[in-house]
N, C-alpha and C positions, 0 to 999 in steps of 0.2 A: 595433172591439174596445175595451172600456173600458180606461182607464189604471190597471191594477192594479199597485200598488207595495208589495210585501210584503218586509220585510227582517228576518231572513234569509229568502231565498226558500224556499218549501216544496219538498220533494224531488219532489213530483208535483202539478202544477196543470193542470187542464183547464178551458177556458172554453167554455160552450155559447152558442148564439145565442138567448138568452132572458133575461128579467128577472123578478124578484120585486117586485111592487108592494106596499108596506107603509107604514103610518104610523109604525111603531116597530120597526125591524129588530132592535134589541137585545132588547126585551121579548118579541117574538113568535117569536124563534128557540127551537127545542127543544134541550135539552141533556141528554146521557145519559152515564153511565159504564157501559160494556158489557163483557161477559166475552169477546167474540170478537175483541178487539183486545189487542195486547201492552201492557205497562205504560206504555211510552213513546209509544205510537201514538195518533194522533187522525185523525179524518175530518171534513171539512166538506162538506156537500152543500146547495147552494142551487139550487132549481128555481123554476119559475113559481108553484109552490104553497107555497113556504116555505123555511125554512132549518133544518138539523139539524146540531148539533155532537155528535159521539160520540167517546169516548176510553176508553182502557184503565185510566185512573186519574185521580184528582183533579188530580195534577200535569200530566198530559197534557191534561186538559180546560182547565186554566189556559192552556197553550200554544195550545190551539184558540181560546180567547177572545181572546188577543193577536193571533193571525193574523186572526181574524174582524173584530176592531176595525180592523185595517189594510185589510182587504178593503172595509169599509164606506166608507172614504175614496174609493172608486171609485164609490159610489152617486151617482145623479144625481136632481135634483128631477123630480117627476112631478106629475100633476094631483091636485087635492083634498088638497093638503098631504102627499101620499105621496112616497116615494123609490123609485127603481128600482135594485135591487141586482143586479149581474151574476150570472148563473147559473154556478156553478163546481162542480167536484169537486176537493177537495184531500185527498190521502193523504200523511201526513207523520209523521216520527219523527226524532229526532236521531241523528246518527252516533256521537257521543261522549257519555259519561256526565259528563265534567268539562268544563264550558264556562265559563271564568272571566275575572276581572280581578283583578290584584294592585294594591291601592292602598297606597302607602307614606305613612303619616301621621307617621312618626318624624322625617324630615328637616324637613318643614314640617307642622305640625299643621293638620288640616282640620276645620272646625266640624261638629258632629253633623248639622245640617240638610243640609249638602252631602253627607255620607255617605249620607243617606237618598235624596237625589236620584240619587246614583250607583247605588243599588239600583234606583231606578225605571228608570234607563237600562239596567241589566242585564235587568230584566223585559221592557222593550220589545223587547229583542233575543233573548229566550228563552234567556238565559244563566242559569246556576244556581249559580255559586260566586263569592263575594266573598272573596278572600284578603286578609286585613287585616294588613298589616305594622306592628305596634304598637310595636316597640322597636328601637333601634339606638344607635350611639355618640352621635348628635346629639339623642336624646330618648327618654324612656320615657313611653308614653301610656296605660297601663292601671292603674287603681287596684288596689293590692294591700294589703289591710287589715293583713296581718302585717308589712309593710315599708313604712310610710307615706312614708319618705324617697325611695322610688322616684319618687313624683310630686312631693313637696315640693321635692326637689333635682333629681332626674333628668329631670323634665319641662321644665326651663327651661335655656336657654343664654343667657349674658350678651349675646352678639352673634354675628353670622354673617359668614363671609367674603364678600367682594364679588367679583364677576366669575367668570371661568372658571378652574377649578383645572387645573393642568397636572401632568404626571408629575414627580416629584422636587421639586415646589415646596416651599420652606421658609419663605418670607416672604409674609405675607398682609395685605391691607387689610380692615378690618372695618366693619360698618355702624353699630356703636354702639347697636343696638336689641335689647333683650331679647326673645327669642322662646320661645314654649312653649304648653303646654296639655295637658290629658289628658281621658280619658273616665272618668267615674265608673262604678261597676258598674251603676247604674241606666241611665246613658246606653247602655252596651253591651248591656244586656238589651233596651232599647227597639230598638236597631239589629238585634239578632238576631231579635226578634219581627216587626219590620217586614219583614225579609228573608224570614222563614219564611212569612209570609202571601202572599208572592209566589213561593214555591217556590225560594227561594235559600238556600243554606247559607253561613254566615259561618265561614271557616276562619281562626282567629287564628294569628299567627306571633310567637313569642318567640325571637328570633334568638340562638343560642348555639353554642359557648362564646366565639366572637368577636363583634364588633359589640356589645360590652357596656360601653363606656366610660361611658355615662350611669348604668348601675347601679353601676359601681365608684366613680363620683364620689359617689353617694349613700351607698354602704357600702364604704369603702376596703378593708375586710378581705376583700372578694371578689377583690381583685387579687393579682397575684404580688409586688407591692412595696407592702404596705399603709401603710408610713410615708410614701409619696408621695401627697399629696392631689391627685387629678385634678379637672378641671372637666368638665362636659358638653362634648363635642367641638364646636368652633366652625368647624372646616373639614370638607370632605367627605373622600372617600378612606377608606382602611383603617387602623384604629388597631392598633398593636402591643399595646395594653393589653387583654388577654383575661382571662377568668375563671381563677382558680387551680383546682387539681384536688384541693383539700382536702376531707375528709369534710363539714366544715361548709358548704362552698359547694355541694356536691352536695345537702345537705339544704335549703339556701336555695332552690335551683332547684326541688326537689320541692315545697316549700311553695308557691312561686309558681305552679307548674303546677296544683296542686290547686285553687287559687282560680280560675285560668283555666278549668279544666274545669267548675267550678261555674257560670261565666258562659255558656260556649259549649257547647251540646249537640252540636256537630259531631262526626261520627265520625272526622274528621281533625284533627290538631293539628300545626302546622308548627313545627319547632324549628331552622330555619335551617341551620346547618352550613357556610355558605359563608365564604370569605375569612377563615380563622382562622390568623393568623401564629403560629408556634411559637417565635418568637425568645425570649420570656420564659421559656418552659418549658425551654429549653436552659440557662438561667443561674440560674433561681430554685432555691434549695436544696431547698425542699419538693417542687417539681415533679420535680426530678432523683431525689429519694428515692422518690417515687411510681413513677416510671418503673422504677427498679431493683427495687422491691418487686414490681412486676407482671411483671418479666422482659421488658420491652419493649426492642426494639433501638433505636428512634428516638423522640424526643420527640413527633414528629408523631402517633404512635400513641395518645397520651394523649387526643386528641379523640374517637376512637371509643370508648375506655373510658368517658370522661366522659358522652358522649351515651347510652350504654347504661345507665349508672347512673340518669340522670334520666328516661330514656324508660320506665323500669319503671313509673312512675306512670301513664303512658298505657295500658300493657298491663293494669295492675290495673283500670283503669276501662273496659276494652274499647274503647279508642280506637286509631287507627293513626297512626304517626309519618309525617310528610312532611318531606322535606328537599331542599335544593338538591343539584345533581349531584356536588359534592365529597364528599358522604356515601358515595358508592359506593367511594371510595378509603380510607375509614376503617373498614372492616369493620363497617358498620352492620347493624342487624337485617334479615333477609332479607325480611320483610314490609313494610319501609319503602317508601312511595311516593316516587319520585324526580322532582324537577322539573329537566328538562334545560334549562339556561339558557346555558351557555357556548357551545354550538353544537348543531346538530341531531345531529352525530356523537356528542355526549355522551348523547343519547337512545338511540342504538344501543348504546352501551356499557352503559347502565343496563338496557336490555331484555335484552341478552345475558347480563347478570349475574342475570337472573331477576326484576327489579323491575318492578312496575307503574309506568308513567311518564307524567307530564304534560309535553307538549312546549311549551316556552316559550323558544325559542332567541333569543338577543340579536340575531342578524342579521335576524330577521323580525318579531318582536313586542315589541320594547322601545320603548315609546311615550314614553320620555324622549329618543329620538333625533330629529334634525331631520327635518322632512317637506317642506322646501323649501330654498331658497338661504339659507345662514346669514347672508348680508348683509341679508336682509329678514325673517328669522324671529326670534322670541324666543330668547334665549340657551338653549342646550341642551348636554347633556353631550358630544355629538359624533355622528359617523356619520350615516347617511341612510336613512330608511325611509319612502318616500312611500306614499300610499294604495294605489297599484297593486301595489306590492311585497307589501303585506299581503294583498291580494285573491289574489295568485298563490301565497301560502304553501301548502305541502303539509304537512299535519300528520304524516303517517306517512312516515318516512325511506324512501327507495327501497331501501336495502340490507337491509331486513328481510324474513324469510320471512312467510308468512301466519300461522303460529303465533306468531311473535315479535310481529307487528303487533297481535295481540290484547291484548298487554300495554300498548299505548298507550291509556290510558283517557281522554285528552282533551288540551285545550290551553287556554292563557290568555295574555293580554297583561299586561305589567308596566309600571306607572306609578311610577317612582322620582322623588321630588319635590325633589331637591337644588336644581334650578333652576325650581321651581314654587312660588311663594310663597303661592298661594291658589286658590280654586275656579275663577276665570277662567282661570288658566294651565293648571290640570289639565284643564278642559273642552276647551280649545284643543288640547292634546296628545293627549287621549283620543279625541276625536271629529272627523271621522267614521271614523277608522281602526278604532275598535271595531266599526263596522258591517261592515267588510270581514272582520275576524276572526270575527264572528258567523256569516258565511256559511260559512267553513271549519270552524268548530267544529260547526255544525249539520249540515253535509254537503250544503249547497245545490248544485244543478247549476252547474257553472262554464261558463256559456254564453259570455260575453265581458265584458271590462271595461267596454265602452261600455254594454252592457245593464244592468250593475250601476249605473253612474253614472246612467242614466235613472231607475231606481227610487230611487236615493239622493237625487236632487234633491227628490222628493216626500217622502221619509222625513225629510229635515232639518226639515220643519215640525213633525214630531212631537217631535223633539229640542228645538226651540224651545219647544214647549208645556210641556215639563218644566222650563224655566227654566235650562237648562244651556248654557254657551258651547260653541262648536265652531269649527273652522277652516273658513272658506268654501271652496267648491270652486274658485271663480274668483278 
């Protein structure tokens, strides 16, 4: 039997005892978009007489091409300059509509060319969402013409903390090196177009109303104490400096979002919503007045009000709000898509509240966690998620009914880059764990981990061909 190594594995693959002899298996294969297949379905049939790729849409045909390309790696040399392609029947479609990777470029800026390579990696694995985390306390990475200081000031921090950050740490050592960068609108449009050509949607994230210290450093009037000039945050962790809830700040965010919408045609726009301390809202005079005027019992409720005010821009443009699972606790819009990150249980909570949900629990798919012994691995934020644990990840929590499970629209891994200074480190942490995630996102048969490893060893040569680093298996 030929060594067929397709990742993620098709949901149905049958190998026949025959071969197709051809001089050019790519050019001579027949390709069709057909009406008798669902929009996400494709079929590949290779017989002794030839190969046919059929799909229910152009996107599905693209997936068929990717799978067929990996099948051809199993072709063997034959006489007269021909190759022998194994005869197969493949019937395939993804289990989930959202199959993604979150790439954080706020903590450490990643060059545009590397972002394009990450998109190539997604395409290789038949994934379809790049969640692009563009702003945070440590850096603002998207050009906004209305507010040029966001990149002139907010895209650069003077230095970065050294070593592992611990809870309650107050004293830090710094590297003395200025770090930063940002993407122009032209850069981002190029990234969006490159992704679209590969069937991938780029979902931008503008994280608010917390994780906004870089923006407040650029425009102090956005903060709760505008007389205090902040710098772009040089440490990791969560900043107490969050946006104020004044009308002018609401309008600032709306303006930013309108420019973001003009760059990104994605039907989904991520507005963060995670880790937003209310400390300053409890003591800032204007925040307290806003709370009283709105009749809110707690300062924490200001987050939901603020998010609703700025999210109206999305609704006007026919886009959908996406947010981290804290949003469920802030009376967010009912049609908001929730990303369950704090645990799989948070996904259950979001679904039971009626939200479509993307499962991205930290205990299973946070790829900033260690994947081996910390004594021999690069510095990471902590915890332990080896390759096998990702392969064993169950996207749909066991506690959901069949009806509730339909609200789970997909899954993604998250690559937070506090401890990843550049492309080499990101590649090492992302791959090959991404290959295991792709199996679960696609709905590949879970035969055995050893069987997966056998396919993965062949698959790693494809990753090498893309020029992306990865962690060796041995």
